[in-house]
PALUM-777208 format. One line per 5 residues: number of its first residue (from 1); their letters; for each residue x, y, z of N, C-alpha, C, O. Coordinates in steps of 0.02 Angstrom, whole numbers. Layout:
NUM> A> X Y Z X Y Z X Y Z X Y Z; ... $
% end
This chain:
1> MTPGS> 1013 -1254 2245 1003 -1184 2267 936 -1180 2302 885 -1197 2272; 936 -1157 2364 874 -1154 2403 836 -1091 2385 864 -1041 2364; 769 -1095 2394 729 -1035 2378 752 -975 2418 767 -980 2478; 753 -920 2384 773 -858 2417 847 -845 2412 870 -790 2428; 887 -897 2389 959 -887 2384 979 -869 2313 1038 -863 2298 $
6> EPRHA> 928 -861 2266 946 -844 2198 976 -775 2196 964 -734 2241; 1016 -762 2144 1042 -694 2136 984 -645 2131 928 -664 2115; 998 -582 2146 946 -531 2149 910 -524 2082 849 -517 2080; 950 -526 2027 919 -515 1962 875 -574 1943 824 -566 1910; 895 -636 1965 856 -695 1949 791 -697 1988 740 -720 1963 $
11> AHETV> 793 -672 2049 733 -673 2090 678 -631 2061 619 -644 2072; 697 -581 2024 647 -535 1995 625 -557 1926 581 -525 1897; 654 -609 1898 634 -632 1832 565 -665 1836 550 -701 1884; 525 -653 1786 460 -685 1783 466 -754 1754 518 -773 1726; 414 -793 1762 414 -861 1735 421 -859 1659 456 -901 1630 $
16> EERLA> 388 -811 1627 392 -806 1554 463 -792 1531 486 -820 1481; 498 -748 1568 567 -732 1548 612 -793 1555 655 -805 1512; 603 -832 1609 644 -891 1617 631 -942 1563 677 -972 1536; 566 -952 1546 549 -999 1493 578 -977 1427 603 -1019 1388; 576 -912 1413 604 -886 1351 679 -899 1347 705 -919 1294 $
21> EEVVE> 714 -889 1402 786 -901 1403 802 -975 1392 849 -991 1356; 762 -1019 1423 773 -1090 1414 762 -1111 1342 799 -1152 1314; 709 -1084 1311 695 -1101 1241 751 -1078 1195 772 -1115 1151; 776 -1018 1207 832 -993 1167 893 -1037 1173 926 -1052 1124; 907 -1059 1235 965 -1102 1246 956 -1170 1214 1002 -1197 1184 $
26> ELDLH> 895 -1199 1221 883 -1265 1194 886 -1266 1118 914 -1311 1088; 857 -1216 1087 855 -1213 1013 914 -1178 983 921 -1175 922; 957 -1152 1026 1017 -1117 1002 997 -1059 957 1024 -1050 902; 949 -1019 981 926 -962 942 969 -902 959 972 -880 1016; 1001 -875 908 1042 -816 917 1027 -767 862 1009 -787 807 $
31> PVEEP> 1033 -703 876 1020 -653 823 1066 -664 764 1126 -676 771; 1037 -659 705 1075 -667 644 1100 -599 622 1061 -552 614; 1164 -593 613 1193 -529 594 1178 -515 521 1185 -559 478; 1157 -454 507 1145 -434 438 1211 -427 401 1259 -401 428; 1213 -452 339 1275 -445 301 1293 -373 289 1249 -332 274 $
36> DASKS> 1356 -357 296 1380 -289 287 1402 -280 215 1449 -312 192; 1366 -236 180 1381 -225 109 1452 -199 99 1483 -212 48; 1477 -163 149 1544 -135 142 1597 -188 143 1651 -180 114; 1582 -247 178 1630 -300 180 1633 -337 113 1687 -356 90; 1575 -346 83 1574 -381 19 1600 -337 -37 1624 -363 -88 $
41> DPSKS> 1595 -273 -30 1619 -227 -81 1660 -173 -48 1633 -121 -29; 1725 -184 -41 1768 -135 -6 1767 -67 -38 1777 -16 -4; 1756 -64 -103 1757 1 -137 1703 46 -111 1713 107 -105; 1642 16 -94 1588 56 -67 1605 83 1 1589 140 18; 1639 41 42 1658 63 109 1708 120 106 1701 169 142 $
46> DASKS> 1758 112 63 1809 164 57 1779 229 31 1796 283 53; 1732 221 -18 1703 282 -48 1660 319 3 1661 380 6; 1622 281 43 1579 313 92 1618 346 148 1597 396 176; 1677 316 164 1717 346 217 1752 409 193 1756 459 229; 1777 406 131 1814 463 105 1767 521 87 1785 579 95 $
51> DPSKV> 1707 504 62 1661 556 41 1589 535 58 1557 502 17; 1565 552 117 1497 531 137 1444 556 90 1390 527 87; 1456 609 53 1405 637 9 1390 590 -49 1338 597 -82; 1435 541 -62 1423 495 -117 1368 444 -101 1338 415 -146; 1356 434 -36 1303 389 -16 1238 429 -13 1223 461 37 $
56> EEEPF> 1201 427 -67 1141 468 -75 1080 424 -80 1084 365 -95; 1023 455 -68 960 419 -75 945 409 -149 971 445 -192; 904 359 -163 884 348 -232 843 408 -256 798 431 -221; 857 433 -316 822 492 -341 747 482 -340 722 429 -361; 711 532 -316 638 528 -312 609 544 -381 631 592 -412 $
61> PSMSE> 559 505 -404 531 519 -470 503 590 -475 479 618 -426; 508 618 -535 483 685 -545 407 686 -543 374 634 -544; 380 747 -540 307 754 -538 276 724 -601 224 691 -598; 308 736 -659 281 709 -721 278 633 -719 229 603 -740; 331 602 -695 334 530 -691 282 502 -643 249 452 -658 $
66> QIAEQ> 274 536 -586 227 512 -536 155 517 -562 117 469 -556; 136 574 -590 68 583 -613 54 538 -673 0 509 -679; 104 531 -718 95 487 -776 83 416 -753 42 380 -783; 119 394 -700 110 326 -676 40 318 -646 8 266 -657; 17 368 -609 -49 363 -578 -104 362 -630 -156 329 -621 $
71> LGGVR> -95 398 -684 -146 402 -736 -139 346 -787 -183 338 -831; -85 307 -782 -77 251 -828 -37 268 -890 -29 225 -933; -11 329 -895 30 347 -952 -10 348 -1017 -71 353 -1016; 26 343 -1073 -7 343 -1139 -52 283 -1146 -107 286 -1174; -28 226 -1120 -68 165 -1125 -134 173 -1087 -187 152 -1111 $
76> GLIES> -132 202 -1027 -193 213 -989 -241 259 -1026 -301 250 -1023; -213 309 -1060 -254 356 -1099 -290 319 -1155 -349 330 -1167; -253 275 -1190 -283 237 -1245 -336 189 -1219 -391 184 -1248; -320 154 -1165 -367 106 -1138 -431 139 -1114 -486 111 -1121; -425 198 -1084 -485 232 -1060 -528 258 -1117 -588 271 -1109 $
81> SLPVL> -498 267 -1177 -535 293 -1234 -568 237 -1275 -616 250 -1311; -543 175 -1269 -570 121 -1310 -644 107 -1297 -681 100 -1346; -667 102 -1235 -740 91 -1225 -782 147 -1254 -835 134 -1283; -760 208 -1247 -798 265 -1275 -798 259 -1351 -850 271 -1383; -740 241 -1380 -736 233 -1453 -783 178 -1476 -817 185 -1527 $
86> AFVVL> -786 122 -1440 -830 67 -1458 -903 90 -1456 -943 73 -1500; -921 130 -1405 -989 155 -1400 -1007 199 -1459 -1061 192 -1489; -962 245 -1476 -976 292 -1531 -982 255 -1597 -1029 266 -1635; -934 210 -1612 -933 175 -1676 -996 132 -1684 -1028 133 -1737; -1013 93 -1633 -1071 49 -1638 -1136 90 -1643 -1181 71 -1680 $
91> NVLLG> -1140 145 -1606 -1201 185 -1609 -1210 216 -1678 -1266 224 -1701; -1154 234 -1710 -1158 264 -1777 -1173 210 -1829 -1217 219 -1872; -1137 154 -1826 -1144 102 -1877 -1213 69 -1874 -1242 53 -1926; -1237 58 -1814 -1301 22 -1807 -1362 68 -1809 -1418 44 -1817; -1351 132 -1801 -1406 180 -1799 -1429 201 -1868 -1417 166 -1918 $
96> DAVLG> -1463 257 -1870 -1492 282 -1933 -1439 297 -1985 -1454 295 -2045; -1378 314 -1963 -1327 335 -2011 -1306 279 -2059 -1290 294 -2116; -1307 216 -2038 -1283 161 -2080 -1336 106 -2087 -1369 101 -2138; -1343 64 -2036 -1387 6 -2041 -1460 23 -2029 -1504 -14 -2051; -1473 77 -1996 -1542 99 -1986 -1582 59 -1935 -1643 54 -1940 $
101> LEKRT> -1547 31 -1884 -1583 -4 -1831 -1623 46 -1789 -1609 106 -1788; -1673 20 -1755 -1712 62 -1710 -1665 95 -1659 -1617 63 -1636; -1679 156 -1641 -1633 196 -1599 -1615 161 -1534 -1556 159 -1515; -1664 134 -1499 -1650 102 -1435 -1611 37 -1445 -1569 20 -1403; -1624 1 -1498 -1587 -61 -1512 -1513 -45 -1525 -1469 -79 -1499 $
106> ALYWA> -1501 6 -1566 -1432 26 -1580 -1398 48 -1516 -1339 35 -1505; -1435 82 -1473 -1407 106 -1410 -1386 47 -1366 -1333 48 -1336; -1429 -4 -1362 -1413 -62 -1320 -1350 -98 -1345 -1308 -118 -1305; -1344 -104 -1410 -1284 -135 -1438 -1222 -93 -1424 -1169 -120 -1409; -1229 -28 -1428 -1172 17 -1414 -1152 12 -1340 -1092 10 -1324 $
111> IGGAV> -1201 9 -1296 -1186 2 -1224 -1150 -65 -1212 -1100 -67 -1176; -1176 -118 -1242 -1144 -183 -1234 -1072 -183 -1260 -1028 -212 -1229; -1061 -150 -1316 -994 -147 -1344 -946 -110 -1298 -888 -131 -1290; -969 -55 -1268 -926 -17 -1223 -909 -57 -1160 -852 -57 -1138; -959 -92 -1133 -946 -132 -1073 -900 -190 -1089 -854 -205 -1050 $
116> VAALA> -910 -224 -1146 -866 -279 -1166 -795 -255 -1175 -747 -289 -1156; -787 -196 -1206 -719 -169 -1216 -685 -156 -1149 -626 -172 -1141; -722 -127 -1101 -693 -114 -1036 -675 -179 -1000 -622 -183 -968; -718 -230 -1005 -704 -294 -974 -644 -328 -1007 -604 -360 -973; -639 -322 -1073 -584 -353 -1109 -517 -323 -1087 -468 -358 -1081 $
121> IGGYR> -516 -257 -1077 -455 -224 -1055 -434 -249 -986 -376 -264 -974; -484 -254 -940 -469 -280 -874 -446 -352 -876 -399 -370 -840; -478 -394 -917 -458 -464 -923 -389 -472 -951 -350 -515 -930; -373 -430 -1001 -306 -433 -1031 -252 -416 -980 -200 -448 -977; -265 -365 -940 -217 -345 -889 -209 -400 -836 -154 -414 -813 $
126> LSRKQ> -265 -430 -817 -261 -484 -768 -222 -543 -795 -182 -573 -759; -232 -561 -858 -197 -618 -887 -122 -606 -890 -83 -654 -888; -102 -544 -894 -30 -527 -896 -4 -506 -827 53 -482 -821; -47 -515 -775 -28 -498 -707 -6 -426 -700 44 -411 -667; -43 -381 -733 -29 -310 -730 -81 -275 -687 -135 -302 -677 $
131> PVRHA> -65 -215 -660 -114 -178 -619 -178 -166 -657 -177 -150 -716; -234 -173 -623 -299 -165 -656 -339 -106 -629 -397 -98 -645; -307 -64 -586 -345 -10 -555 -373 39 -607 -428 64 -598; -334 52 -661 -359 98 -712 -418 66 -749 -467 100 -765; -413 0 -763 -468 -34 -797 -530 -36 -753 -586 -27 -778 $
136> VNGLF> -522 -46 -688 -579 -48 -642 -612 20 -638 -673 26 -640; -571 73 -633 -599 141 -631 -637 156 -695 -692 185 -693; -608 136 -752 -641 147 -816 -706 108 -821 -756 133 -847; -705 46 -797 -765 4 -801 -821 33 -758 -879 32 -777; -803 60 -700 -854 91 -657 -887 150 -691 -948 157 -691 $
141> GIAVG> -846 193 -722 -874 251 -757 -917 230 -816 -971 259 -828; -894 179 -853 -933 155 -910 -999 125 -886 -1051 136 -917; -997 88 -831 -1057 56 -805 -1110 108 -784 -1169 99 -799; -1088 161 -751 -1135 213 -730 -1166 247 -791 -1227 256 -794; -1124 266 -839 -1151 297 -899 -1197 251 -939 -1248 273 -964 $
146> AFLAW> -1177 187 -943 -1218 139 -980 -1286 130 -947 -1337 126 -981; -1287 126 -880 -1351 118 -844 -1396 178 -856 -1456 170 -867; -1366 237 -853 -1407 298 -862 -1435 301 -933 -1493 318 -942; -1394 284 -983 -1417 285 -1052 -1472 232 -1063 -1520 243 -1099; -1463 174 -1031 -1513 120 -1037 -1580 141 -1007 -1633 126 -1034 $
151> RTGKA> -1578 176 -949 -1639 196 -916 -1677 249 -956 -1738 248 -960; -1640 296 -984 -1672 352 -1019 -1683 338 -1093 -1726 369 -1124; -1644 292 -1120 -1649 279 -1192 -1616 332 -1235 -1626 334 -1295; -1576 374 -1204 -1541 427 -1241 -1466 413 -1241 -1435 406 -1189; -1437 409 -1300 -1366 393 -1306 -1322 446 -1274 -1269 431 -1246 $
156> EDFYL> -1344 509 -1277 -1302 563 -1250 -1294 558 -1174 -1247 585 -1145; -1342 524 -1140 -1337 516 -1067 -1280 470 -1046 -1261 469 -988; -1253 433 -1094 -1194 392 -1080 -1136 434 -1055 -1095 411 -1016; -1133 496 -1079 -1077 541 -1062 -1092 587 -1003 -1047 621 -978; -1154 588 -980 -1174 636 -928 -1135 628 -862 -1114 679 -834 $
161> PGILL> -1124 567 -836 -1086 562 -773 -1017 592 -778 -994 626 -732; -983 581 -834 -916 610 -843 -917 686 -846 -873 719 -819; -969 713 -877 -976 786 -881 -986 816 -811 -954 864 -793; -1031 786 -773 -1046 811 -706 -985 804 -661 -972 847 -619; -949 748 -668 -889 738 -627 -836 791 -642 -802 815 -597 $
166> TFAQA> -829 809 -705 -780 860 -724 -799 928 -695 -756 964 -671; -863 945 -699 -886 1007 -668 -872 1008 -593 -852 1059 -565; -884 951 -560 -872 946 -488 -799 955 -471 -782 988 -422; -755 928 -512 -683 937 -502 -663 1010 -508 -625 1035 -467; -691 1043 -558 -676 1115 -567 -700 1155 -508 -666 1201 -485 $
171> AALLV> -759 1138 -482 -786 1174 -425 -742 1164 -363 -730 1211 -326; -719 1103 -352 -677 1089 -294 -611 1128 -298 -587 1153 -248; -583 1132 -357 -521 1169 -367 -532 1244 -353 -490 1277 -322; -588 1270 -377 -602 1341 -367 -612 1356 -292 -588 1408 -268; -646 1313 -256 -655 1323 -185 -588 1322 -148 -578 1360 -102 $
176> SVAFR> -543 1277 -170 -478 1273 -137 -438 1338 -146 -401 1358 -101; -446 1370 -203 -412 1435 -214 -443 1489 -170 -408 1530 -141; -509 1488 -165 -544 1538 -123 -522 1533 -50 -517 1584 -16; -510 1473 -27 -488 1463 43 -411 1463 50 -385 1447 102; -377 1482 -5 -304 1486 -6 -271 1419 14 -222 1417 50 $
181> KPIIG> -301 1365 -12 -274 1298 -4 -272 1263 -72 -306 1213 -82; -234 1290 -118 -236 1265 -188 -221 1190 -193 -169 1167 -170; -266 1154 -223 -259 1081 -228 -197 1061 -268 -165 1011 -252; -181 1099 -319 -122 1081 -360 -59 1081 -317 -13 1041 -329; -56 1125 -267 1 1125 -222 5 1061 -181 59 1033 -172 $
186> YVWGI> -53 1037 -157 -54 975 -119 -34 916 -164 2 871 -142; -57 916 -225 -40 863 -272 36 861 -284 67 808 -283; 64 920 -293 137 924 -303 174 900 -241 223 864 -246; 151 920 -182 184 899 -120 184 824 -112 233 795 -89; 128 792 -130 123 719 -122 163 683 -174 198 634 -159 $
191> MANKG> 160 705 -236 189 667 -291 262 685 -307 298 643 -333; 282 744 -291 350 764 -311 392 792 -254 450 808 -264; 364 799 -195 401 828 -139 402 781 -79 408 803 -22; 397 716 -93 401 664 -41 350 673 15 363 656 72; 292 700 -3 239 708 46 244 771 88 200 785 128 $
196> HQDWF> 297 811 78 305 872 118 263 929 88 263 939 27; 229 965 130 188 1022 108 219 1088 132 185 1132 156; 285 1092 125 320 1152 149 316 1210 100 346 1263 113; 280 1202 45 274 1256 -4 232 1314 24 234 1369 -3; 194 1302 78 156 1356 108 201 1413 131 182 1471 130 $
201> GNSRL> 262 1396 152 308 1447 175 348 1479 120 389 1523 132; 336 1458 58 371 1485 0 321 1528 -39 279 1501 -74; 327 1593 -32 277 1638 -62 272 1631 -138 217 1635 -166; 328 1619 -170 327 1614 -243 291 1550 -265 251 1551 -312; 306 1494 -231 272 1431 -248 198 1435 -231 156 1410 -269 $
206> FRLFQ> 182 1467 -176 112 1473 -157 72 1510 -210 18 1488 -230; 99 1567 -233 64 1605 -286 59 1564 -350 8 1566 -385; 112 1527 -365 111 1486 -426 56 1433 -422 19 1423 -470; 50 1400 -365 -1 1348 -359 -71 1377 -359 -118 1345 -383; -79 1438 -334 -144 1470 -338 -164 1481 -411 -220 1465 -431 $
211> WLTLV> -117 1508 -450 -132 1521 -521 -140 1456 -561 -184 1452 -604; -99 1407 -546 -104 1344 -583 -170 1309 -567 -200 1277 -612; -194 1314 -506 -258 1284 -489 -314 1319 -528 -361 1286 -551; -308 1385 -537 -357 1420 -577 -353 1400 -651 -404 1396 -685; -292 1387 -675 -284 1362 -743 -321 1297 -753 -354 1286 -804 $
216> WVVSL> -317 1253 -703 -352 1190 -707 -428 1199 -703 -466 1162 -734; -450 1249 -666 -522 1264 -663 -547 1283 -733 -599 1259 -755; -509 1325 -767 -529 1346 -834 -527 1287 -882 -573 1278 -922; -474 1246 -878 -467 1189 -923 -524 1139 -914 -555 1117 -963; -539 1121 -851 -593 1073 -839 -661 1101 -858 -703 1066 -885 $
221> SLRAG> -671 1166 -844 -735 1197 -862 -744 1200 -937 -800 1191 -962; -690 1212 -973 -694 1214 -1047 -712 1145 -1074 -756 1139 -1117; -678 1093 -1049 -693 1025 -1072 -765 1006 -1057 -801 982 -1100; -786 1018 -994 -854 999 -975 -906 1043 -1010 -960 1019 -1027; -890 1107 -1020 -937 1153 -1051 -953 1134 -1122 -1011 1135 -1143 $
226> IQYYL> -902 1116 -1161 -912 1096 -1230 -956 1033 -1233 -1002 1028 -1273; -940 985 -1189 -978 922 -1190 -1050 933 -1166 -1097 902 -1192; -1058 977 -1117 -1126 990 -1092 -1169 1023 -1146 -1228 1009 -1152; -1139 1068 -1184 -1176 1101 -1238 -1200 1050 -1289 -1257 1052 -1311; -1156 1004 -1308 -1176 952 -1356 -1227 905 -1326 -1272 881 -1360 $
231> WSLGE> -1220 891 -1260 -1269 848 -1226 -1339 880 -1227 -1389 847 -1238; -1341 946 -1215 -1406 981 -1215 -1438 980 -1283 -1499 984 -1289; -1398 975 -1336 -1424 972 -1405 -1442 901 -1425 -1472 889 -1478; -1423 852 -1383 -1436 782 -1400 -1390 754 -1452 -1406 705 -1485; -1332 785 -1461 -1283 763 -1511 -1237 710 -1481 -1180 725 -1463 $
236> ANALG> -1262 649 -1477 -1224 596 -1445 -1160 579 -1483 -1107 571 -1452; -1164 573 -1549 -1105 554 -1588 -1051 609 -1586 -992 594 -1578; -1073 671 -1592 -1025 727 -1588 -994 729 -1518 -935 746 -1511; -1033 713 -1468 -1008 712 -1400 -951 662 -1392 -901 676 -1360; -960 603 -1421 -908 552 -1416 -845 573 -1452 -790 561 -1427 $
241> VVRIL> -852 604 -1510 -794 627 -1547 -756 681 -1508 -695 679 -1504; -794 727 -1480 -763 781 -1440 -728 752 -1379 -673 774 -1362; -759 704 -1347 -729 673 -1288 -660 643 -1303 -614 648 -1262; -653 613 -1362 -590 580 -1379 -540 628 -1410 -481 628 -1392; -563 668 -1458 -517 708 -1499 -503 778 -1472 -454 809 -1492 $
246> ISWPI> -545 804 -1427 -535 872 -1402 -519 873 -1327 -473 908 -1306; -557 835 -1288 -547 838 -1215 -478 817 -1194 -446 850 -1153; -453 762 -1222 -387 738 -1201 -331 785 -1221 -286 795 -1180; -331 814 -1281 -279 864 -1297 -280 924 -1250 -227 949 -1231; -339 947 -1230 -343 1002 -1182 -312 982 -1115 -275 1020 -1085 $
251> YAATF> -329 921 -1093 -300 896 -1031 -224 891 -1036 -188 912 -991; -199 862 -1091 -127 853 -1100 -91 919 -1100 -37 926 -1071; -120 969 -1134 -88 1035 -1137 -86 1068 -1068 -36 1099 -1050; -140 1060 -1030 -142 1089 -962 -90 1056 -917 -55 1089 -879; -86 991 -922 -37 954 -881 34 974 -900 76 984 -856 $
256> AFTAW> 48 979 -965 116 997 -988 135 1067 -963 191 1078 -941; 88 1114 -967 101 1181 -942 114 1182 -867 158 1217 -843; 75 1142 -830 84 1139 -757 153 1112 -739 188 1141 -698; 172 1057 -772 237 1027 -758 294 1075 -775 343 1080 -739; 286 1111 -832 338 1158 -853 344 1216 -803 399 1235 -784 $
261> AIHRV> 288 1244 -782 289 1301 -737 320 1284 -670 360 1322 -643; 301 1225 -642 328 1205 -578 403 1191 -583 442 1210 -540; 422 1157 -636 494 1142 -646 535 1205 -653 591 1210 -627; 508 1254 -687 543 1317 -697 556 1354 -631 612 1377 -618; 505 1358 -590 512 1394 -526 557 1355 -478 602 1384 -447 $
266> TSEQK> 546 1290 -471 586 1251 -424 659 1248 -446 704 1248 -403; 672 1247 -511 741 1246 -535 776 1312 -520 834 1313 -501; 740 1367 -529 769 1432 -514 785 1440 -439 835 1469 -420; 741 1412 -397 753 1419 -325 808 1373 -301 839 1386 -249; 821 1319 -337 875 1274 -318 943 1297 -343 995 1274 -320 $
271> APEPA> 943 1343 -392 1005 1367 -421 1047 1402 -368 1020 1442 -331; 1113 1387 -364 1155 1419 -313 1162 1494 -326 1166 1516 -383; 1164 1532 -271 1172 1604 -278 1245 1620 -295 1290 1586 -271; 1258 1673 -335 1326 1690 -353 1366 1711 -292 1341 1744 -246; 1429 1690 -291 1472 1706 -235 1486 1781 -233 1479 1816 -283 $
276> ASELG> 1507 1806 -173 1520 1877 -165 1577 1900 -209 1576 1957 -233; 1627 1857 -221 1683 1875 -265 1661 1886 -335 1688 1929 -370; 1611 1847 -357 1586 1854 -426 1547 1919 -433 1549 1952 -486; 1512 1938 -379 1473 2000 -383 1517 2061 -383 1501 2112 -413; 1575 2056 -347 1620 2113 -343 1665 2119 -401 1706 2165 -405 $
% end
């Protein structure tokens, strides 16, 4: 074939396209067809043809399941409390109450125990090839509190970063309500509504999220306020006990109320309206 006598489509092909075609032919590269599930299981094909509604998406986890997973569930709650428990127990046992060690010495041992407990949790999770994000978050918080307590020599300062963080969370929630952008609504949209934030157009849900965000403001302020009062008195041991035995129940009760309120409203709105024949 002389130059210029190629077919029109071939004349416009680039060198790269020709090389690609030659490689495909030489290696016998052809698209691999994806297996058709309906062929391997005729019942699925027949069911989908007869009733397309049977082919549904996998159910999306509920808000409770999503938030519980993010927070680590009951296990995450226990693991996050163990370093604090180690700090409280060692500070009490080694301090004036039992062994009578010098205050700063007992504090250093308590700090070391809390850090070791947090590291042990992370190491255990790594050895079992489990997610360590909760352990890492906990270790970071423990490290900040431990450093602050070490610098000041005051055991109660171990809890100060957590107290300030809780106050900051409450302030952020309150600001979101003031600007009519309730954070609890965004959390629900991300975790239980497949990322959709269409609740803004639903007046009832919008009001609910405004009130629920305020509920969380009160809950967080109560938790942080109690701890701050004990911190101002220098009651380090009482602070640790309150952190474990009071703060978490307040959090759990707030979360349970939030999940119940949202489920109640969304269930009512999903309920089918009575037919006209039933009304007449």
